[in-house]
N, C-alpha and C positions, 0 to 999 in steps of 0.2 A: 362472564362476570368476575369481578375481583374476589379473591379468597382471602380470609383473614390470615394475618401473619401469626405463626405459632412459635417459631424458634429461630435461632441464629441471630445475627446482627440485624436489629430492626431497620436501621437506615438502609443497609446493603440489600436486605431482602425486599424492602419497600421499593427501592430503585429497580430491582429486577422484576418485581411484580408489575410496576407501571410500564417498564420497558416492554415486557412481553405483551401487555394489553395494547400498547401502541402499535407494536410490530404486528400483532394479530388483527389489527383493524378495528378495535373497539372504539377508538377515536381517530378518524381520518385526519389528514393534513388540513390545517386551518380550522379545525373544530376546537371548541372550547372545553377544557376539562371541568369536571364538577368542582365546586369550591372545596377548600381545605377540610372543612368539617365533614362533608359528605365522603371524601376520600378517606379520611381518618376513620370514620365509622365503618366504611366498607372493608377496610384493611384490618381494623382492630388495633390501630396504633394511635399515638398522640398526634395532634396537629403539628407539633414541632418536628416530629419524625417525617411527616408528609412534607413539611416546608423544606427540610434539609434534602430530602430525596428529589424534590422538584428543582431545588437550586442546582444539584448535580446534573440533572437532565437538561437544564437550561445551559449549563456550562458546556456540555458535550454537543449541544446543538439540536437536541430533539424537541425541546420545549422553548416557548417564548413567553415571558411574563410581561404583560402590558399594564403599566401603572393605572390603577383605578378601573381596570376592565376585567382582568383575569389572566389565566394561563392557557395558551393555545399550543396545539401541536404544530411544530415547525418541520419535522422530518420523521419518517417512520423507521429510520435506522440510526443507531448509535455508532458514529464513525470509529470510536475506540473499540467497541465490541466487535465491529466488523473486522478491524485489524487483528484482533485476538483470534477470531475465527479463521482468518486467512493464515495466521502463523501456525495454526494447528492442522492445516491441510498437508497432504503428502508433498514431498519435495518435487516429485514429477509434475504434479499439478501446478506448483508454483513456477517451475521452469517453463511449462507450456504457456502460461500467461506472460512471463518475462519475455519469451521469444516473440510472442505476438506484439507486445508493446515496443520492444527494441527494434524489431524488423521494420515496423511501420515508421518509427522515429528515424531510423537510418535512411530509409527511402526518401523521406521528406527532407532530411538534413542534407542529402546530396544535392538537392536543388535549391535549398534555402540558406545554407550555412553562410556566415559572414567570415571575414578575415579574423575577427576576434574569436569567433567560435573555433576556427581552425587552430588558432594560437593556444587557447586553453585546453583543447583536446590533445594537442601535441605535447603540451607541457605535462598534462596528467599521464600520458602514455610514456613519455621519457622518464618521469619519476617512477612509474611502475617498473620499467626496465632497470633503473638504478637500484631499486629495492633489493634485487637479487634474491637471496635466501631469507631475507627478513619478511616473514610471512605476514605479520601484522601490517607493515608498511605497504606490501604489495597488494593486499586486500583493500587497504584504504585508497590507494591510487587507482586501483581497478574500479572501485565504486565511483570515484570522482570522474574517471573517464566516461563511464556509461551515463552518469547524470549529465555531464557536459554534452554528450552526444544527443541525448534526448532534448536538452534545452536548445540544441542547434536546429531542431525540427520547426521551431517557432510556431507551435500549435499549443495554445495555452491549455486547452482541454486535455490533450495527451500528456503534457508536462504535469498537470495537476493530478491526473490519474496515476502517472508513474511515481510521483512524490508520495501519493497516498499509499502505494504499494511498496514503498521504499524499504520498509522493515523486512518484508519477505524477500525482496530482491537481495538485500544484504546477507540474508541467511543462505540463499542459493550461491552467492559468490563465495562465501566462506566455506561452504560444503564442497564446492567443486575444487577449491584451492587446497583443502586439507584432506579430503577423502582419496586415498590412493587407488581405490577401485573406480573412481570417476575420471574420465579423460579431462584434463585441464586445458582450457583454451590457451594457446601459446601467445607469447609476445608477438610473434610473426602474424598470427591470426588477427590480432588487434591492429597491427600496423597495416595489413592489407585492407582491412575495413576502413581505416582512416584514409588510406590512399584513394579508395573508391569515392569516398565522400569529398575529398579534396578535388578530385577530377570532375565531380558532378555526375558520376556514373550511377544513376538511380538503380538500374537493373542489377549491377554488380554489388552495390551496397546492400540491396535487399537480399541477394543470394548469400553474401558473406555473413550478414547479421543473422540470418536464419541458420546458417551452418555452424556458427560459433559455438552454440550450446547443444546442437543436435546430438553429438556423440555422448554427452553426459545424459541427455534425456533418454537415448536409446539404451544406455547401460542401466539406468534406473528401471526402465520398463522391463528389461530382461530379468532384473532382480525380483520384480513383482510377480513374474510368471510362476 
């Protein structure tokens, strides 16, 4: 059951209360929420506060307001909140997920890449090499290369999942490039991976993509022991 809001920002706290109720299964997907007046009474806030909270949850994709009908549950997870939770996970966990996504993407890319895919991957990797000691530019072009690689797999579901995870992926790239204690994937490592994709060698592409971040992951695991 919903609990009355007692302190803090009324709108923010109302959003969190409704989010938790939805995530907890109080209202399943496609079910209709109680009317504003009922929600306001249950939470102990005004109808305007409920209306604003619902508006925010509609914006993030959890709720769907149907004119003249009511408000329905569209999803049980707030994508923004999920990203925030991912960003709070350990770097080793983020690297494990990144390795899984990029390994599968590289394997598919080796058999599906187009000439345009190869051109933009090569362009990004060349720019990474030219960046030299300019860390900001090297990180930027490194991210571009990995995103282009994933796009070359031509699997819209995998691409969407990778884009969803992009913020955490950016954090892992920055950390491996800036932390002296973590082995940094070299330009040559990236070039070898691209060469395998260019040749259409799925087995080698899988092996190299998995090996690219394995030293960093192993170092982090050793730190945690």
